C-alpha positions in Angstrom: 0.0 0.0 0.0 1.2 3.5 -0.7 2.9 5.8 1.8 1.3 8.9 0.3 1.4 11.3 3.2 -0.7 14.3 4.3 0.8 17.8 3.7 1.4 20.4 6.4 -0.9 23.5 6.0 0.6 26.7 4.8 0.2 29.9 6.5 -3.0 31.7 5.3 -4.7 35.0 5.8 -7.2 34.4 8.6 -9.4 37.2 7.3 -10.4 34.8 4.5 -11.5 32.2 6.9 -15.0 33.7 7.5 -18.0 32.2 6.0 -20.4 34.7 7.6 -21.2 36.5 4.3 -23.2 33.2 3.3 -25.8 33.7 6.0 -28.3 32.4 6.0 -26.6 29.2 4.9 -28.8 26.9 2.8 -26.5 24.0 1.7 -23.1 22.5 1.8 -21.7 20.5 -1.2 -19.0 17.8 -0.9 -16.6 16.2 -3.3 -16.1 12.5 -2.3 -12.6 11.3 -3.0 -10.1 12.8 -0.6 -12.8 14.9 1.0 -15.2 12.6 2.7 -12.6 9.7 2.8 -8.8 9.4 2.2 -9.2 7.4 -0.9 -6.1 8.5 -2.9 -3.8 5.8 -1.5 -6.4 3.2 -2.8 -6.6 4.8 -6.3 -2.9 5.2 -6.4 -2.4 1.4 -5.5 -4.8 0.3 -8.2 -3.3 2.6 -10.9 0.2 1.6 -10.0 -0.4 -2.1 -10.1 -2.5 -2.0 -13.3 -0.3 0.4 -15.2 2.7 -1.7 -14.4 0.8 -4.8 -15.8 0.4 -3.1 -19.2 4.0 -2.0 -19.3 3.2 1.8 -18.9 6.4 3.8 -18.4 8.5 0.9 -19.5 7.1 -1.2 -16.7 8.5 1.2 -14.1 5.8 1.8 -11.4 4.4 5.3 -11.4 5.5 7.6 -8.5 3.2 9.2 -6.0 4.2 12.6 -7.5 3.1 11.5 -11.0 -0.2 10.3 -9.6 -0.8 13.5 -7.7 0.1 15.7 -10.6 -1.4 13.8 -13.6 -4.2 11.5 -12.2 -5.7 12.7 -8.9 -8.9 14.6 -9.3 -9.2 14.0 -13.1 -12.2 12.4 -14.6 -11.8 9.2 -16.5 -12.7 10.6 -20.0 -9.9 13.1 -19.5 -7.4 10.3 -18.4 -8.2 8.3 -21.5 -6.5 11.1 -23.7 -3.7 12.1 -21.3 -2.5 8.7 -19.9 -3.3 6.7 -23.0 -2.9 9.1 -26.0 -1.9 6.3 -28.3 -4.6 3.8 -27.3 -7.9 3.3 -29.0 -10.6 5.0 -26.8 -12.5 1.7 -26.3 -9.3 0.1 -24.9 -8.6 3.1 -22.6 -12.1 3.2 -21.3 -12.0 -0.6 -20.6 -8.7 -0.1 -18.6 -10.2 2.6 -16.5 -13.4 0.6 -15.9 -11.3 -2.3 -14.7 -9.2 0.0 -12.5 -12.4 1.4 -11.0 -13.5 -2.2 -10.2 -10.2 -2.8 -8.6 -10.6 0.4 -6.5 -14.0 -0.7 -5.3 -12.7 -4.0 -4.1 -10.1 -2.2 -2.1 -12.5 0.5 -0.9 -15.1 -2.0 0.3 -12.6 -3.3 2.9 -10.2 -0.4 3.6 -12.1 2.9 3.2 -12.1 5.2 6.2 -13.8 8.6 6.7 -11.9 11.8 7.1 -11.5 12.6 10.8 -14.5 14.6 12.1 -16.8 13.7 9.4 -19.5 12.2 11.6 -19.4 15.3 13.8 -19.8 17.6 10.8 -22.7 15.5 9.4 -24.6 15.7 12.7 -24.0 19.6 12.8 -25.4 19.8 9.2 -28.5 17.7 10.0 -29.1 19.8 13.2 -29.0 23.0 11.1 -31.4 21.5 8.6 -29.1 22.2 5.7 -29.4 20.8 2.1 -26.5 18.6 1.0 -25.1 16.9 -2.1 -22.1 14.9 -3.1 -20.5 16.0 -6.3 -17.7 13.8 -7.9 -15.8 13.0 -10.9 -15.8 9.3 -10.0 -18.1 6.9 -12.0 -21.4 6.4 -10.3 -20.7 2.9 -9.2 -17.6 4.0 -7.3 -19.4 7.2 -5.8 -22.3 5.2 -4.6 -20.0 2.5 -3.0 -17.9 5.1 -1.2 -21.0 6.9 0.1 -22.5 3.5 1.2 -19.3 2.4 2.8 -19.1 5.6 4.8 -22.8 5.1 6.0 -23.9 8.3 4.2 -26.4 6.9 1.7 -29.3 8.5 3.6 -27.4 11.7 4.4 -26.9 13.0 1.0 -30.0 14.1 -1.0 -28.4 13.8 -4.4 -25.1 12.4 -6.0 -24.0 14.4 -9.0 -21.5 12.5 -11.4 -19.1 14.8 -13.5 -19.4 12.6 -16.6 -23.1 12.7 -16.4 -23.1 16.4 -16.9 -22.2 18.3 -20.1 -18.7 18.8 -18.6 -17.0 17.3 -15.6 -14.7 19.1 -13.1 -12.7 21.4 -13.5 -15.7 23.0 -15.2 -18.5 24.3 -13.0 -21.3 22.1 -14.5 -21.5 19.5 -11.8 -21.6 22.1 -8.9 -24.2 24.2 -10.9 -26.3 21.1 -11.4 -26.3 20.4 -7.7 -27.5 23.9 -7.0 -30.2 23.6 -9.5 -31.4 20.2 -8.2 -31.3 21.3 -4.6 -32.9 24.6 -5.6 -30.5 26.6 -3.5 -28.5 29.8 -4.2 -24.7 29.9 -4.8 -24.8 33.0 -2.5 -25.8 30.7 0.4 -23.8 27.6 -0.2 -20.2 26.5 0.1 -18.1 23.5 -0.9 -15.6 21.1 0.6 -12.9 20.1 -1.9 -9.5 18.5 -1.8 -8.2 18.8 -5.4 -7.2 21.7 -7.7 -9.6 20.4 -10.3 -12.6 20.5 -7.8 -11.6 23.8 -6.4 -11.5 25.4 -9.9 -15.0 24.0 -10.6 -16.4 25.3 -7.3 -14.9 28.8 -7.7 -16.2 29.0 -11.2 -19.6 28.0 -10.0 -19.6 31.1 -7.7 -19.1 29.5 -4.4 -16.4 29.7 -1.7 -14.5 26.5 -1.3 -13.0 25.1 1.9 -9.9 23.1 1.0 -9.2 20.0 2.9 -5.5 19.0 2.7 -5.8 15.2 3.0 -3.1 14.6 0.2 -2.9 17.5 -2.1 -0.6 20.4 -1.1 -2.4 23.2 0.7 -0.5 25.8 -1.3 -1.9 24.4 -4.6 -5.4 24.5 -3.2 -4.8 28.1 -2.2 -3.4 29.0 -5.6 -6.6 27.4 -7.1 -8.8 29.8 -5.0 -9.9 28.1 -1.8 -11.1 30.4 0.9 -9.0 28.6 3.5 -7.5 25.2 4.1 -8.3 22.7 6.9 -6.5 19.5 8.0 -9.7 17.6 8.6 -13.2 18.1 9.8 -12.1 18.6 13.4 -9.9 21.5 12.5 -10.6 24.4 14.9 -10.5 26.9 12.0 -13.6 25.2 10.4 -15.6 25.2 13.6 -14.8 28.8 14.4 -16.1 29.6 11.0 -19.3 27.5 11.3 -20.1 28.8 14.8 -19.8 32.4 13.6 -22.0 31.5 10.7 -24.5 29.7 12.9 -24.8 32.8 15.2 -25.1 35.3 12.3 -28.6 35.6 10.9 -27.6 38.4 8.6 -24.4 39.4 6.9 -22.5 42.4 8.1 -21.4 45.2 5.9 -18.0 43.9 6.0 -19.0 40.4 5.0 -21.2 41.8 2.3 -18.1 43.5 0.8 -16.4 40.0 0.8 -19.4 38.5 -0.9 -19.3 41.0 -3.7 -15.8 39.9 -4.5 -16.9 36.2 -4.6 -16.9 35.0 -8.3 -20.3 34.5 -9.8 -21.2 31.4 -11.8 -19.5 31.2 -15.1 -19.4 28.8 -18.1 -15.6 28.4 -18.5 
């Protein structure tokens, strides 16, 4: 199994850690891989083993750095063209389908939630917030991860990137979640762990809280996250949620921040 390790969090401007301008909060949207669960080591293991079997990179196993830069967070249709540019599309798709099946076998036995997830879910339920899971994973993998985490009844909808016109890093999956839940981007935020997902969330006009399970916090900040947390027990997150919970209306200062928040786009 991979020794992929978590990254230390970079210093950030605490003034950006406020979510108060979202009041009254209506919904929270979640990525799945690396956000709800630390699944990247399982994906990396599956890719490494299967790519080596087909002689990729001259049979030399891919590195963790290669996986993080070229594979993590990318949807499978994109990977067909970037990882296998010389393969027929049918063959590339079959490889990735088999890889997902391998991942699901690993996940069914080894998947663990990110620390503090249960506490956060209970808070969300207590607040009566809408919620959706939004992923670039195939539906079978997304459903298995949600089920393995015991969250099948927690999420109202599951949005799959490849079932939208465009997957992440385009905003379409997050815009679809807003439309389906019938909530406003002005009162919703996102949890994401990847540059691709962060790019999608920001383009959809919502603040993104980055969770640095595996991807460097600096890369998430560069992609536009509002702030970075280590996990769902991070005091920075709960300070922001408590302020939001106690704030029925946005202050003038928060409104100024909200005006600077990107509006939905169709990049």
